[in-house]
mmJSON file of the N, C-alpha and C atoms, coordinates in Angstrom:
{"data_MODEL":{"atom_site":{
"group_PDB":["ATOM","ATOM","ATOM","ATOM","ATOM","ATOM","ATOM","ATOM","ATOM","ATOM","ATOM","ATOM","ATOM","ATOM","ATOM","ATOM","ATOM","ATOM","ATOM","ATOM","ATOM","ATOM","ATOM","ATOM","ATOM","ATOM","ATOM","ATOM","ATOM","ATOM","ATOM","ATOM","ATOM","ATOM","ATOM","ATOM","ATOM","ATOM","ATOM","ATOM","ATOM","ATOM","ATOM","ATOM","ATOM","ATOM","ATOM","ATOM","ATOM","ATOM","ATOM","ATOM","ATOM","ATOM","ATOM","ATOM","ATOM","ATOM","ATOM","ATOM","ATOM","ATOM","ATOM","ATOM","ATOM","ATOM","ATOM","ATOM","ATOM","ATOM","ATOM","ATOM","ATOM","ATOM","ATOM","ATOM","ATOM","ATOM","ATOM","ATOM","ATOM","ATOM","ATOM","ATOM","ATOM","ATOM","ATOM","ATOM","ATOM","ATOM","ATOM","ATOM","ATOM","ATOM","ATOM","ATOM","ATOM","ATOM","ATOM","ATOM","ATOM","ATOM","ATOM","ATOM","ATOM","ATOM","ATOM","ATOM","ATOM","ATOM","ATOM","ATOM","ATOM","ATOM","ATOM","ATOM","ATOM","ATOM","ATOM","ATOM","ATOM","ATOM","ATOM","ATOM","ATOM","ATOM","ATOM","ATOM","ATOM","ATOM","ATOM","ATOM","ATOM","ATOM","ATOM","ATOM","ATOM","ATOM","ATOM","ATOM","ATOM","ATOM","ATOM","ATOM","ATOM","ATOM","ATOM","ATOM","ATOM","ATOM","ATOM","ATOM","ATOM","ATOM","ATOM","ATOM","ATOM","ATOM","ATOM","ATOM","ATOM","ATOM","ATOM","ATOM","ATOM","ATOM","ATOM","ATOM","ATOM","ATOM","ATOM","ATOM","ATOM","ATOM","ATOM","ATOM","ATOM","ATOM","ATOM","ATOM","ATOM","ATOM","ATOM","ATOM","ATOM","ATOM","ATOM","ATOM","ATOM","ATOM","ATOM","ATOM","ATOM","ATOM","ATOM","ATOM","ATOM","ATOM","ATOM","ATOM","ATOM","ATOM","ATOM","ATOM","ATOM","ATOM","ATOM","ATOM","ATOM","ATOM","ATOM","ATOM","ATOM","ATOM","ATOM","ATOM","ATOM","ATOM","ATOM","ATOM","ATOM","ATOM","ATOM","ATOM","ATOM","ATOM","ATOM","ATOM"],
"id":[1,2,3,4,5,6,7,8,9,10,11,12,13,14,15,16,17,18,19,20,21,22,23,24,25,26,27,28,29,30,31,32,33,34,35,36,37,38,39,40,41,42,43,44,45,46,47,48,49,50,51,52,53,54,55,56,57,58,59,60,61,62,63,64,65,66,67,68,69,70,71,72,73,74,75,76,77,78,79,80,81,82,83,84,85,86,87,88,89,90,91,92,93,94,95,96,97,98,99,100,101,102,103,104,105,106,107,108,109,110,111,112,113,114,115,116,117,118,119,120,121,122,123,124,125,126,127,128,129,130,131,132,133,134,135,136,137,138,139,140,141,142,143,144,145,146,147,148,149,150,151,152,153,154,155,156,157,158,159,160,161,162,163,164,165,166,167,168,169,170,171,172,173,174,175,176,177,178,179,180,181,182,183,184,185,186,187,188,189,190,191,192,193,194,195,196,197,198,199,200,201,202,203,204,205,206,207,208,209,210,211,212,213,214,215,216,217,218,219,220,221,222,223,224,225,226,227,228],
"type_symbol":["N","C","C","N","C","C","N","C","C","N","C","C","N","C","C","N","C","C","N","C","C","N","C","C","N","C","C","N","C","C","N","C","C","N","C","C","N","C","C","N","C","C","N","C","C","N","C","C","N","C","C","N","C","C","N","C","C","N","C","C","N","C","C","N","C","C","N","C","C","N","C","C","N","C","C","N","C","C","N","C","C","N","C","C","N","C","C","N","C","C","N","C","C","N","C","C","N","C","C","N","C","C","N","C","C","N","C","C","N","C","C","N","C","C","N","C","C","N","C","C","N","C","C","N","C","C","N","C","C","N","C","C","N","C","C","N","C","C","N","C","C","N","C","C","N","C","C","N","C","C","N","C","C","N","C","C","N","C","C","N","C","C","N","C","C","N","C","C","N","C","C","N","C","C","N","C","C","N","C","C","N","C","C","N","C","C","N","C","C","N","C","C","N","C","C","N","C","C","N","C","C","N","C","C","N","C","C","N","C","C","N","C","C","N","C","C","N","C","C","N","C","C","N","C","C","N","C","C"],
"label_atom_id":["N","CA","C","N","CA","C","N","CA","C","N","CA","C","N","CA","C","N","CA","C","N","CA","C","N","CA","C","N","CA","C","N","CA","C","N","CA","C","N","CA","C","N","CA","C","N","CA","C","N","CA","C","N","CA","C","N","CA","C","N","CA","C","N","CA","C","N","CA","C","N","CA","C","N","CA","C","N","CA","C","N","CA","C","N","CA","C","N","CA","C","N","CA","C","N","CA","C","N","CA","C","N","CA","C","N","CA","C","N","CA","C","N","CA","C","N","CA","C","N","CA","C","N","CA","C","N","CA","C","N","CA","C","N","CA","C","N","CA","C","N","CA","C","N","CA","C","N","CA","C","N","CA","C","N","CA","C","N","CA","C","N","CA","C","N","CA","C","N","CA","C","N","CA","C","N","CA","C","N","CA","C","N","CA","C","N","CA","C","N","CA","C","N","CA","C","N","CA","C","N","CA","C","N","CA","C","N","CA","C","N","CA","C","N","CA","C","N","CA","C","N","CA","C","N","CA","C","N","CA","C","N","CA","C","N","CA","C","N","CA","C","N","CA","C","N","CA","C","N","CA","C","N","CA","C","N","CA","C","N","CA","C","N","CA","C"],
"label_alt_id":[null,null,null,null,null,null,null,null,null,null,null,null,null,null,null,null,null,null,null,null,null,null,null,null,null,null,null,null,null,null,null,null,null,null,null,null,null,null,null,null,null,null,null,null,null,null,null,null,null,null,null,null,null,null,null,null,null,null,null,null,null,null,null,null,null,null,null,null,null,null,null,null,null,null,null,null,null,null,null,null,null,null,null,null,null,null,null,null,null,null,null,null,null,null,null,null,null,null,null,null,null,null,null,null,null,null,null,null,null,null,null,null,null,null,null,null,null,null,null,null,null,null,null,null,null,null,null,null,null,null,null,null,null,null,null,null,null,null,null,null,null,null,null,null,null,null,null,null,null,null,null,null,null,null,null,null,null,null,null,null,null,null,null,null,null,null,null,null,null,null,null,null,null,null,null,null,null,null,null,null,null,null,null,null,null,null,null,null,null,null,null,null,null,null,null,null,null,null,null,null,null,null,null,null,null,null,null,null,null,null,null,null,null,null,null,null,null,null,null,null,null,null,null,null,null,null,null,null],
"label_comp_id":["ALA","ALA","ALA","ARG","ARG","ARG","GLY","GLY","GLY","PHE","PHE","PHE","GLU","GLU","GLU","CYS","CYS","CYS","PRO","PRO","PRO","ALA","ALA","ALA","ARG","ARG","ARG","SER","SER","SER","CYS","CYS","CYS","ARG","ARG","ARG","ALA","ALA","ALA","HIS","HIS","HIS","ARG","ARG","ARG","SER","SER","SER","PRO","PRO","PRO","GLY","GLY","GLY","GLY","GLY","GLY","ALA","ALA","ALA","LEU","LEU","LEU","VAL","VAL","VAL","ALA","ALA","ALA","ASN","ASN","ASN","VAL","VAL","VAL","LEU","LEU","LEU","ARG","ARG","ARG","ASN","ASN","ASN","GLY","GLY","GLY","SER","SER","SER","VAL","VAL","VAL","LEU","LEU","LEU","LEU","LEU","LEU","GLN","GLN","GLN","TRP","TRP","TRP","GLY","GLY","GLY","ALA","ALA","ALA","PRO","PRO","PRO","ARG","ARG","ARG","PRO","PRO","PRO","ALA","ALA","ALA","ALA","ALA","ALA","GLY","GLY","GLY","LEU","LEU","LEU","ARG","ARG","ARG","GLY","GLY","GLY","PHE","PHE","PHE","ALA","ALA","ALA","LEU","LEU","LEU","ASN","ASN","ASN","CYS","CYS","CYS","SER","SER","SER","TRP","TRP","TRP","ASP","ASP","ASP","GLY","GLY","GLY","THR","THR","THR","TYR","TYR","TYR","THR","THR","THR","ARG","ARG","ARG","PHE","PHE","PHE","PRO","PRO","PRO","CYS","CYS","CYS","GLU","GLU","GLU","SER","SER","SER","VAL","VAL","VAL","GLU","GLU","GLU","LEU","LEU","LEU","GLY","GLY","GLY","ALA","ALA","ALA","ALA","ALA","ALA","CYS","CYS","CYS","ARG","ARG","ARG","GLU","GLU","GLU","PHE","PHE","PHE","LEU","LEU","LEU","LEU","LEU","LEU"],
"label_asym_id":["A","A","A","A","A","A","A","A","A","A","A","A","A","A","A","A","A","A","A","A","A","A","A","A","A","A","A","A","A","A","A","A","A","A","A","A","A","A","A","A","A","A","A","A","A","A","A","A","A","A","A","A","A","A","A","A","A","A","A","A","A","A","A","A","A","A","A","A","A","A","A","A","A","A","A","A","A","A","A","A","A","A","A","A","A","A","A","A","A","A","A","A","A","A","A","A","A","A","A","A","A","A","A","A","A","A","A","A","A","A","A","A","A","A","A","A","A","A","A","A","A","A","A","A","A","A","A","A","A","A","A","A","A","A","A","A","A","A","A","A","A","A","A","A","A","A","A","A","A","A","A","A","A","A","A","A","A","A","A","A","A","A","A","A","A","A","A","A","A","A","A","A","A","A","A","A","A","A","A","A","A","A","A","A","A","A","A","A","A","A","A","A","A","A","A","A","A","A","A","A","A","A","A","A","A","A","A","A","A","A","A","A","A","A","A","A","A","A","A","A","A","A","A","A","A","A","A","A"],
"label_entity_id":["1","1","1","1","1","1","1","1","1","1","1","1","1","1","1","1","1","1","1","1","1","1","1","1","1","1","1","1","1","1","1","1","1","1","1","1","1","1","1","1","1","1","1","1","1","1","1","1","1","1","1","1","1","1","1","1","1","1","1","1","1","1","1","1","1","1","1","1","1","1","1","1","1","1","1","1","1","1","1","1","1","1","1","1","1","1","1","1","1","1","1","1","1","1","1","1","1","1","1","1","1","1","1","1","1","1","1","1","1","1","1","1","1","1","1","1","1","1","1","1","1","1","1","1","1","1","1","1","1","1","1","1","1","1","1","1","1","1","1","1","1","1","1","1","1","1","1","1","1","1","1","1","1","1","1","1","1","1","1","1","1","1","1","1","1","1","1","1","1","1","1","1","1","1","1","1","1","1","1","1","1","1","1","1","1","1","1","1","1","1","1","1","1","1","1","1","1","1","1","1","1","1","1","1","1","1","1","1","1","1","1","1","1","1","1","1","1","1","1","1","1","1","1","1","1","1","1","1"],
"label_seq_id":[1,1,1,2,2,2,3,3,3,4,4,4,5,5,5,6,6,6,7,7,7,8,8,8,9,9,9,10,10,10,11,11,11,12,12,12,13,13,13,14,14,14,15,15,15,16,16,16,17,17,17,18,18,18,19,19,19,20,20,20,21,21,21,22,22,22,23,23,23,24,24,24,25,25,25,26,26,26,27,27,27,28,28,28,29,29,29,30,30,30,31,31,31,32,32,32,33,33,33,34,34,34,35,35,35,36,36,36,37,37,37,38,38,38,39,39,39,40,40,40,41,41,41,42,42,42,43,43,43,44,44,44,45,45,45,46,46,46,47,47,47,48,48,48,49,49,49,50,50,50,51,51,51,52,52,52,53,53,53,54,54,54,55,55,55,56,56,56,57,57,57,58,58,58,59,59,59,60,60,60,61,61,61,62,62,62,63,63,63,64,64,64,65,65,65,66,66,66,67,67,67,68,68,68,69,69,69,70,70,70,71,71,71,72,72,72,73,73,73,74,74,74,75,75,75,76,76,76],
"pdbx_PDB_ins_code":[null,null,null,null,null,null,null,null,null,null,null,null,null,null,null,null,null,null,null,null,null,null,null,null,null,null,null,null,null,null,null,null,null,null,null,null,null,null,null,null,null,null,null,null,null,null,null,null,null,null,null,null,null,null,null,null,null,null,null,null,null,null,null,null,null,null,null,null,null,null,null,null,null,null,null,null,null,null,null,null,null,null,null,null,null,null,null,null,null,null,null,null,null,null,null,null,null,null,null,null,null,null,null,null,null,null,null,null,null,null,null,null,null,null,null,null,null,null,null,null,null,null,null,null,null,null,null,null,null,null,null,null,null,null,null,null,null,null,null,null,null,null,null,null,null,null,null,null,null,null,null,null,null,null,null,null,null,null,null,null,null,null,null,null,null,null,null,null,null,null,null,null,null,null,null,null,null,null,null,null,null,null,null,null,null,null,null,null,null,null,null,null,null,null,null,null,null,null,null,null,null,null,null,null,null,null,null,null,null,null,null,null,null,null,null,null,null,null,null,null,null,null,null,null,null,null,null,null],
"Cartn_x":[-85.366,-84.228,-84.341,-85.669,-85.749,-84.884,-84.175,-83.425,-82.124,-81.696,-80.679,-79.311,-78.567,-77.39,-76.122,-75.103,-74.163,-73.019,-73.037,-72.214,-70.581,-69.921,-68.658,-67.439,-67.787,-67.196,-67.671,-68.857,-69.224,-69.752,-69.446,-69.995,-68.991,-69.133,-68.77,-69.603,-69.904,-70.804,-70.315,-70.577,-70.489,-71.13,-71.256,-72.143,-71.736,-72.924,-72.754,-72.394,-71.706,-71.698,-73.227,-73.138,-74.622,-75.4,-74.984,-75.377,-77.034,-77.389,-78.883,-78.79,-77.706,-77.462,-76.417,-76.555,-75.767,-75.64,-74.233,-73.883,-73.379,-74.133,-73.51,-73.005,-71.673,-71.029,-71.068,-71.738,-71.52,-70.534,-70.234,-68.965,-68.84,-70.206,-70.704,-70.188,-70.003,-69.857,-71.302,-72.494,-73.517,-73.857,-74.658,-74.811,-75.933,-76.092,-77.533,-77.696,-78.209,-78.411,-79.278,-79.457,-80.285,-80.583,-81.462,-81.964,-83.145,-83.109,-84.181,-85.422,-86.413,-87.824,-87.647,-88.126,-87.96,-88.926,-88.747,-89.784,-90.925,-92.048,-93.529,-93.677,-93.071,-93.232,-92.555,-91.689,-91.077,-91.365,-92.645,-93.712,-93.286,-92.339,-91.533,-92.607,-92.664,-93.613,-92.65,-91.249,-90.508,-89.078,-88.012,-86.726,-86.612,-85.254,-84.953,-83.292,-82.861,-81.585,-80.779,-79.55,-78.823,-77.427,-76.948,-75.647,-75.304,-74.423,-73.941,-73.002,-73.58,-72.454,-72.168,-70.64,-69.772,-69.432,-70.453,-70.301,-69.097,-69.362,-68.185,-68.336,-69.833,-70.086,-70.809,-71.351,-71.925,-72.188,-72.215,-72.536,-73.908,-74.501,-75.596,-76.129,-76.976,-76.769,-78.326,-78.503,-79.755,-80.061,-79.757,-79.596,-81.665,-82.254,-83.838,-84.573,-83.963,-84.599,-85.527,-86.918,-87.747,-88.055,-88.329,-88.427,-89.354,-90.71,-91.764,-91.29,-91.683,-91.215,-91.161,-92.16,-92.039,-90.928,-90.175,-88.823,-88.011,-87.368,-86.058,-84.809,-84.849,-83.634,-83.457,-82.372,-82.491,-81.196,-81.2,-80.088,-79.427,-78.092,-77.404,-76.708],
"Cartn_y":[47.042,46.654,44.983,44.394,43.209,42.734,41.89,41.096,42.053,42.596,43.297,42.684,42.778,42.262,43.077,42.812,43.445,43.788,44.899,45.179,45.223,44.324,44.204,45.299,46.619,47.727,48.803,48.543,49.426,48.662,47.492,46.724,45.26,45.185,43.705,42.776,41.568,40.906,39.651,39.495,38.618,37.678,36.254,35.555,34.799,34.49,33.849,32.288,31.463,30.049,29.64,28.978,28.298,29.352,30.62,31.467,32.495,31.848,32.294,34.106,34.362,36.064,36.523,37.632,38.451,39.917,40.264,41.607,42.169,43.16,43.917,45.176,45.075,46.562,47.43,48.541,49.408,50.375,51.209,52.139,53.266,53.602,54.725,54.387,53.176,52.745,51.982,52.341,51.549,49.983,49.341,47.912,47.346,46.73,46.316,44.761,44.406,43.204,42.384,41.318,40.494,39.28,38.322,37.037,36.36,34.737,34.458,34.203,33.832,33.392,32.414,32.519,31.476,30.521,29.06,27.972,28.11,27.854,28.2,27.678,26.494,25.512,26.301,27.151,27.497,28.414,28.86,29.593,30.968,31.557,32.608,34.315,34.718,35.94,37.17,37.057,38.256,38.203,38.959,38.91,40.116,39.671,40.95,41.091,42.592,42.536,43.165,42.685,42.965,43.457,44.507,45.112,46.469,46.769,48.356,48.537,49.397,49.756,51.156,51.125,52.359,52.687,53.751,53.988,55.187,55.559,56.517,57.968,58.369,59.556,59.643,58.311,57.87,56.681,56.706,55.446,54.917,53.766,53.514,52.153,52.583,51.121,50.413,49.437,48.83,47.656,47.723,46.726,46.456,47.366,47.089,47.32,46.752,47.055,45.755,45.653,44.546,44.521,43.452,43.299,42.215,42.668,41.558,40.306,39.18,38.069,38.233,38.859,39.269,40.109,40.605,41.41,40.564,41.023,40.372,41.132,42.342,43.335,44.447,44.837,45.99,46.767,48.029,48.895,49.547,49.386,50.39,51.471],
"Cartn_z":[41.29,40.786,40.443,40.609,39.912,38.622,38.885,37.333,37.255,38.276,38.508,38.543,37.275,37.116,37.378,37.942,38.501,37.495,37.0,35.379,36.19,35.483,36.066,36.077,35.218,35.399,36.548,36.96,37.99,39.278,39.565,40.514,40.496,42.108,42.555,43.064,42.515,43.291,44.237,45.682,46.646,46.701,46.738,47.031,48.343,49.157,50.255,49.917,50.656,50.238,50.521,49.346,49.086,47.568,47.346,46.757,47.219,48.277,48.75,48.72,49.239,49.318,48.388,47.884,47.027,47.217,47.551,47.925,46.898,46.29,44.817,45.084,45.215,45.678,44.477,44.538,43.415,43.882,42.772,42.522,43.557,43.753,44.688,46.001,46.224,47.541,48.174,47.621,47.739,47.826,48.97,48.537,48.315,47.548,46.696,47.15,48.492,48.868,48.161,47.476,47.016,47.665,47.719,48.285,47.616,47.559,47.147,47.94,47.654,47.975,48.971,50.127,51.093,50.417,50.763,50.477,51.103,50.369,51.082,52.455,52.554,53.905,54.899,54.687,55.762,56.332,56.398,57.019,57.678,57.01,57.101,56.909,57.759,57.656,57.554,57.556,57.02,57.811,57.783,58.086,58.849,59.951,60.616,60.008,60.041,59.248,60.314,60.834,62.158,61.433,61.199,60.629,60.953,60.511,60.435,59.239,58.403,56.874,57.363,57.171,57.475,55.758,55.465,54.051,53.998,52.642,52.57,53.212,53.355,54.047,55.178,55.469,56.538,57.264,58.61,59.277,59.549,58.843,58.751,59.572,60.663,61.134,61.001,60.611,60.275,61.236,62.512,63.262,63.355,63.513,63.806,62.268,61.209,60.206,59.898,59.341,59.447,58.013,57.212,55.899,55.861,55.118,54.879,53.805,54.406,53.526,52.001,51.232,50.016,49.113,50.265,49.999,49.396,48.628,47.767,47.759,47.975,48.122,49.283,49.485,50.177,49.878,50.192,49.23,50.619,50.568,51.841,51.197],
"occupancy":[1.0,1.0,1.0,1.0,1.0,1.0,1.0,1.0,1.0,1.0,1.0,1.0,1.0,1.0,1.0,1.0,1.0,1.0,1.0,1.0,1.0,1.0,1.0,1.0,1.0,1.0,1.0,1.0,1.0,1.0,1.0,1.0,1.0,1.0,1.0,1.0,1.0,1.0,1.0,1.0,1.0,1.0,1.0,1.0,1.0,1.0,1.0,1.0,1.0,1.0,1.0,1.0,1.0,1.0,1.0,1.0,1.0,1.0,1.0,1.0,1.0,1.0,1.0,1.0,1.0,1.0,1.0,1.0,1.0,1.0,1.0,1.0,1.0,1.0,1.0,1.0,1.0,1.0,1.0,1.0,1.0,1.0,1.0,1.0,1.0,1.0,1.0,1.0,1.0,1.0,1.0,1.0,1.0,1.0,1.0,1.0,1.0,1.0,1.0,1.0,1.0,1.0,1.0,1.0,1.0,1.0,1.0,1.0,1.0,1.0,1.0,1.0,1.0,1.0,1.0,1.0,1.0,1.0,1.0,1.0,1.0,1.0,1.0,1.0,1.0,1.0,1.0,1.0,1.0,1.0,1.0,1.0,1.0,1.0,1.0,1.0,1.0,1.0,1.0,1.0,1.0,1.0,1.0,1.0,1.0,1.0,1.0,1.0,1.0,1.0,1.0,1.0,1.0,1.0,1.0,1.0,1.0,1.0,1.0,1.0,1.0,1.0,1.0,1.0,1.0,1.0,1.0,1.0,1.0,1.0,1.0,1.0,1.0,1.0,1.0,1.0,1.0,1.0,1.0,1.0,1.0,1.0,1.0,1.0,1.0,1.0,1.0,1.0,1.0,1.0,1.0,1.0,1.0,1.0,1.0,1.0,1.0,1.0,1.0,1.0,1.0,1.0,1.0,1.0,1.0,1.0,1.0,1.0,1.0,1.0,1.0,1.0,1.0,1.0,1.0,1.0,1.0,1.0,1.0,1.0,1.0,1.0,1.0,1.0,1.0,1.0,1.0,1.0],
"B_iso_or_equiv":[0.0,0.0,0.0,0.0,0.0,0.0,0.0,0.0,0.0,0.0,0.0,0.0,0.0,0.0,0.0,0.0,0.0,0.0,0.0,0.0,0.0,0.0,0.0,0.0,0.0,0.0,0.0,0.0,0.0,0.0,0.0,0.0,0.0,0.0,0.0,0.0,0.0,0.0,0.0,0.0,0.0,0.0,0.0,0.0,0.0,0.0,0.0,0.0,0.0,0.0,0.0,0.0,0.0,0.0,0.0,0.0,0.0,0.0,0.0,0.0,0.0,0.0,0.0,0.0,0.0,0.0,0.0,0.0,0.0,0.0,0.0,0.0,0.0,0.0,0.0,0.0,0.0,0.0,0.0,0.0,0.0,0.0,0.0,0.0,0.0,0.0,0.0,0.0,0.0,0.0,0.0,0.0,0.0,0.0,0.0,0.0,0.0,0.0,0.0,0.0,0.0,0.0,0.0,0.0,0.0,0.0,0.0,0.0,0.0,0.0,0.0,0.0,0.0,0.0,0.0,0.0,0.0,0.0,0.0,0.0,0.0,0.0,0.0,0.0,0.0,0.0,0.0,0.0,0.0,0.0,0.0,0.0,0.0,0.0,0.0,0.0,0.0,0.0,0.0,0.0,0.0,0.0,0.0,0.0,0.0,0.0,0.0,0.0,0.0,0.0,0.0,0.0,0.0,0.0,0.0,0.0,0.0,0.0,0.0,0.0,0.0,0.0,0.0,0.0,0.0,0.0,0.0,0.0,0.0,0.0,0.0,0.0,0.0,0.0,0.0,0.0,0.0,0.0,0.0,0.0,0.0,0.0,0.0,0.0,0.0,0.0,0.0,0.0,0.0,0.0,0.0,0.0,0.0,0.0,0.0,0.0,0.0,0.0,0.0,0.0,0.0,0.0,0.0,0.0,0.0,0.0,0.0,0.0,0.0,0.0,0.0,0.0,0.0,0.0,0.0,0.0,0.0,0.0,0.0,0.0,0.0,0.0,0.0,0.0,0.0,0.0,0.0,0.0],
"pdbx_formal_charge":[null,null,null,null,null,null,null,null,null,null,null,null,null,null,null,null,null,null,null,null,null,null,null,null,null,null,null,null,null,null,null,null,null,null,null,null,null,null,null,null,null,null,null,null,null,null,null,null,null,null,null,null,null,null,null,null,null,null,null,null,null,null,null,null,null,null,null,null,null,null,null,null,null,null,null,null,null,null,null,null,null,null,null,null,null,null,null,null,null,null,null,null,null,null,null,null,null,null,null,null,null,null,null,null,null,null,null,null,null,null,null,null,null,null,null,null,null,null,null,null,null,null,null,null,null,null,null,null,null,null,null,null,null,null,null,null,null,null,null,null,null,null,null,null,null,null,null,null,null,null,null,null,null,null,null,null,null,null,null,null,null,null,null,null,null,null,null,null,null,null,null,null,null,null,null,null,null,null,null,null,null,null,null,null,null,null,null,null,null,null,null,null,null,null,null,null,null,null,null,null,null,null,null,null,null,null,null,null,null,null,null,null,null,null,null,null,null,null,null,null,null,null,null,null,null,null,null,null],
"auth_seq_id":[1,1,1,2,2,2,3,3,3,4,4,4,5,5,5,6,6,6,7,7,7,8,8,8,9,9,9,10,10,10,11,11,11,12,12,12,13,13,13,14,14,14,15,15,15,16,16,16,17,17,17,18,18,18,19,19,19,20,20,20,21,21,21,22,22,22,23,23,23,24,24,24,25,25,25,26,26,26,27,27,27,28,28,28,29,29,29,30,30,30,31,31,31,32,32,32,33,33,33,34,34,34,35,35,35,36,36,36,37,37,37,38,38,38,39,39,39,40,40,40,41,41,41,42,42,42,43,43,43,44,44,44,45,45,45,46,46,46,47,47,47,48,48,48,49,49,49,50,50,50,51,51,51,52,52,52,53,53,53,54,54,54,55,55,55,56,56,56,57,57,57,58,58,58,59,59,59,60,60,60,61,61,61,62,62,62,63,63,63,64,64,64,65,65,65,66,66,66,67,67,67,68,68,68,69,69,69,70,70,70,71,71,71,72,72,72,73,73,73,74,74,74,75,75,75,76,76,76],
"auth_comp_id":["ALA","ALA","ALA","ARG","ARG","ARG","GLY","GLY","GLY","PHE","PHE","PHE","GLU","GLU","GLU","CYS","CYS","CYS","PRO","PRO","PRO","ALA","ALA","ALA","ARG","ARG","ARG","SER","SER","SER","CYS","CYS","CYS","ARG","ARG","ARG","ALA","ALA","ALA","HIS","HIS","HIS","ARG","ARG","ARG","SER","SER","SER","PRO","PRO","PRO","GLY","GLY","GLY","GLY","GLY","GLY","ALA","ALA","ALA","LEU","LEU","LEU","VAL","VAL","VAL","ALA","ALA","ALA","ASN","ASN","ASN","VAL","VAL","VAL","LEU","LEU","LEU","ARG","ARG","ARG","ASN","ASN","ASN","GLY","GLY","GLY","SER","SER","SER","VAL","VAL","VAL","LEU","LEU","LEU","LEU","LEU","LEU","GLN","GLN","GLN","TRP","TRP","TRP","GLY","GLY","GLY","ALA","ALA","ALA","PRO","PRO","PRO","ARG","ARG","ARG","PRO","PRO","PRO","ALA","ALA","ALA","ALA","ALA","ALA","GLY","GLY","GLY","LEU","LEU","LEU","ARG","ARG","ARG","GLY","GLY","GLY","PHE","PHE","PHE","ALA","ALA","ALA","LEU","LEU","LEU","ASN","ASN","ASN","CYS","CYS","CYS","SER","SER","SER","TRP","TRP","TRP","ASP","ASP","ASP","GLY","GLY","GLY","THR","THR","THR","TYR","TYR","TYR","THR","THR","THR","ARG","ARG","ARG","PHE","PHE","PHE","PRO","PRO","PRO","CYS","CYS","CYS","GLU","GLU","GLU","SER","SER","SER","VAL","VAL","VAL","GLU","GLU","GLU","LEU","LEU","LEU","GLY","GLY","GLY","ALA","ALA","ALA","ALA","ALA","ALA","CYS","CYS","CYS","ARG","ARG","ARG","GLU","GLU","GLU","PHE","PHE","PHE","LEU","LEU","LEU","LEU","LEU","LEU"],
"auth_asym_id":["A","A","A","A","A","A","A","A","A","A","A","A","A","A","A","A","A","A","A","A","A","A","A","A","A","A","A","A","A","A","A","A","A","A","A","A","A","A","A","A","A","A","A","A","A","A","A","A","A","A","A","A","A","A","A","A","A","A","A","A","A","A","A","A","A","A","A","A","A","A","A","A","A","A","A","A","A","A","A","A","A","A","A","A","A","A","A","A","A","A","A","A","A","A","A","A","A","A","A","A","A","A","A","A","A","A","A","A","A","A","A","A","A","A","A","A","A","A","A","A","A","A","A","A","A","A","A","A","A","A","A","A","A","A","A","A","A","A","A","A","A","A","A","A","A","A","A","A","A","A","A","A","A","A","A","A","A","A","A","A","A","A","A","A","A","A","A","A","A","A","A","A","A","A","A","A","A","A","A","A","A","A","A","A","A","A","A","A","A","A","A","A","A","A","A","A","A","A","A","A","A","A","A","A","A","A","A","A","A","A","A","A","A","A","A","A","A","A","A","A","A","A","A","A","A","A","A","A"],
"auth_atom_id":["N","CA","C","N","CA","C","N","CA","C","N","CA","C","N","CA","C","N","CA","C","N","CA","C","N","CA","C","N","CA","C","N","CA","C","N","CA","C","N","CA","C","N","CA","C","N","CA","C","N","CA","C","N","CA","C","N","CA","C","N","CA","C","N","CA","C","N","CA","C","N","CA","C","N","CA","C","N","CA","C","N","CA","C","N","CA","C","N","CA","C","N","CA","C","N","CA","C","N","CA","C","N","CA","C","N","CA","C","N","CA","C","N","CA","C","N","CA","C","N","CA","C","N","CA","C","N","CA","C","N","CA","C","N","CA","C","N","CA","C","N","CA","C","N","CA","C","N","CA","C","N","CA","C","N","CA","C","N","CA","C","N","CA","C","N","CA","C","N","CA","C","N","CA","C","N","CA","C","N","CA","C","N","CA","C","N","CA","C","N","CA","C","N","CA","C","N","CA","C","N","CA","C","N","CA","C","N","CA","C","N","CA","C","N","CA","C","N","CA","C","N","CA","C","N","CA","C","N","CA","C","N","CA","C","N","CA","C","N","CA","C","N","CA","C","N","CA","C","N","CA","C","N","CA","C","N","CA","C","N","CA","C","N","CA","C"],
"pdbx_PDB_model_num":[1,1,1,1,1,1,1,1,1,1,1,1,1,1,1,1,1,1,1,1,1,1,1,1,1,1,1,1,1,1,1,1,1,1,1,1,1,1,1,1,1,1,1,1,1,1,1,1,1,1,1,1,1,1,1,1,1,1,1,1,1,1,1,1,1,1,1,1,1,1,1,1,1,1,1,1,1,1,1,1,1,1,1,1,1,1,1,1,1,1,1,1,1,1,1,1,1,1,1,1,1,1,1,1,1,1,1,1,1,1,1,1,1,1,1,1,1,1,1,1,1,1,1,1,1,1,1,1,1,1,1,1,1,1,1,1,1,1,1,1,1,1,1,1,1,1,1,1,1,1,1,1,1,1,1,1,1,1,1,1,1,1,1,1,1,1,1,1,1,1,1,1,1,1,1,1,1,1,1,1,1,1,1,1,1,1,1,1,1,1,1,1,1,1,1,1,1,1,1,1,1,1,1,1,1,1,1,1,1,1,1,1,1,1,1,1,1,1,1,1,1,1,1,1,1,1,1,1]
}}}
């Protein structure tokens, strides 16, 4: 979903303070999380996601999700 733009009719975009993280809430209840690349000097090797999503049909625990530093999006 590189370059994904949240269409106003079927999606609501919520930005974190500073705009580093965007949560795109889709009409079907899914959420596409997107974030920018870390600074090269940051030395990051990856990210850990700690959340719980209570969707329309299921509860999705994601507290043990680990993402590589090259990852820029995650769909809940």
